N, C-alpha and C positions, 0 to 999 in steps of 0.2 A: 464687356456687359453682362452684368449677373440676369440669370435665368430664374422664372418665377421658382420653379422647383428647388433651387441655390436658395433662394430667397426664402423658402420655407423650411429648411433641412438648416439655414442658420438660425432661423426663431426658435424650432425647437431644440438645437444644441442649448442655446441661451435659456431657454424655460428650463429644459434640465439641469443645467449646473446652476440656478438660481435656486432651484428645489432642492437641489445637493446641500447648498450652502443653507439653506434655510433650517433644513431636518438634522443638520449635523451639529452633536451635543456642544457647547460652549466649553472650552477648554478655562476658560478665566471663572469660569461660577462653579467651586467646588461643590456646592451643593446640588448640583446638575444632577437628575437622574431620569434616564428615559428620554433625556430631552426637558424636561418638564422642570421649572425652578419654583421652589417651594416656601420662597421667603425667608422669614426668620421666625423662630418659635415665639411665642405672646408668653408673657407673664402672667397669675393669677390678679396680680394686682391690676392690670391693664383690663384685663378680660372684666370685673367689676364696672367701668365706667359702662360696658356693651350689655352688660346681664341686668337689664332691668323687667324682665317679664314678671308679672304678678298672677300668681293662680287666683282668678277671682272668683270661685266659691269660698273658700276659707281665708283669703287674702294674705297667702304665703307670699314672700317677696317687695310686703308693703313696707318704704322704708321708713326710717325713722323720721320724727317731724310732725305737725299739728297746723290744724286751723279753724276759722271760725267762718259763719257767713257775714258776719260783721266785718271783718278786712278781708274775706272774699269780694266782698261788693265794691272796696275799694281797688282791688285787683281787677275786678273783671271790668271795670269800668278804664280802668289804664289801658290794658292788656286786649281787653276781649269784646267790647262794645262795638268798636268800629266795624266789626264782621258781622256782631252777633246782635244786635240793638238794644236798645235801652231793655234792662232789668230780663234780657236772654229771650224776648219777645218775636225775634227776627231781626236781621238787618240785611244789607245788602247786597251780602255774600250767602250765609246760611238762615237759615228757617227759624220756625219757634226751637226753645230748649223745655219749653214749662208747658204744661198742661197735658191734655189725651189721656189721664190717667181712667182707665178701663173701656177705651176704645179700641182696645183688640179685640171686644167682644162684639163689635158692630162693622158696618162696611164701609166706616170712615176712619181707617186708623190714623192715629196722630203719632207720629214717631217722635218721642222724645226721649231723654234719659230716662226720665219719671214712668213714662207707659212701657217701656220696654226692655229694660235693663234686666235680668234677674237677679242681678247682686252688683250692689252700690261700688265696690273696688274697678267695676270695667270703668266705671267713668274717671276714676283716677288714674286708670292708667292709661287711656286715650288722651287726656290732655297733657298726661306729663309727654307722652311720645309725640303725640301731633299737633299741640297748640303751644303757644298763638302760628297760626298758619306762615306764617312771614318767618316766624324765627323759632319752630319748633325745639324742643328740649331747653329751651332758656329759662322756664319757669323753675324757680327753685320748690323745695318738696313742699317746704310749708305755704309756699304759694298756690299749689297746686290742690294740696291740702283744703285750704281756704277757698281758691275757686269751687271746688266739689261742694264745699259745705255751702256755698252762696246757690249753686245750683240745686242743690237737693232742698235748700230752703224753700228756695222758689216754687218748688212741685209739692209744698208740702208736708216735706217728710221729716226735715229736721229742725230744729229750734233756730232763731238766726245766734244765740250764743254757744249753740252747741259745739261741743270742740272734735274735730274729727282729726284722728288718726288710726293708726296702723288697728286700732282694737275697737275703736266704737263704729269705724265706719264699717267695718265687718259686721257689726251689727244691727245695721240699718235694712230694714224689710222695705224689700223694694216692693211696690205692689202688683208687679207681674211676674215676681219669682216663681209660683207654683205652676204656672200656664203656660212653662216647659216640657215637653215630653222627650224621651231618647227618640232618633229615628231608626228603625230596626230593619226597614225594609230592606230586603236581600242586596240590592245595590248598591246600599250604604255599608253592608257589613263587613266591617276589616278589621284582623286582628293585629294590635300594635307588634313589630318586630324592630328593634335595632342591630340584631346580632344574627347570624347563620339562617336569615332568613329563608322561606321557602320562595 
């Protein structure tokens, strides 16, 4: 019969053995450094597919392509209206994306791209990254430009036939552009550092 102390000792030995086995570097992985596996290098060509960020103030990073609100309405009705509703006035999943311009100066703010975005490329960036919700990043660049043009047109910011591309989208003057300020409170003050940081 095994005593309780012998059982505890046996469990400790088994746990210790497992811990050593799990922490020993694998001899079958030549890239294993200090027990960590780093995978394989990625090429610049492969990175292009992930490097989709856009600097919204000046549009740096906006891709080639174009579209207008006429085309955008068709894309919107096919791929966006089921969540956002007809004419982007709100649907079963999301609220309105039109109106509210000037509401930030009141106590009843209406959050829409037209009322809150300081730069039009923000709209392109968001749509390209996150929409449609059930299949993000499935729209072509032309479709994203067209849907952006449609939303901007519904907010009265561009003409229905105005072509949106990497140059014209940046030129759109958003109504709330000058109502943002730098948050310089001491607790938000930070110096950007990428190497040899203190």
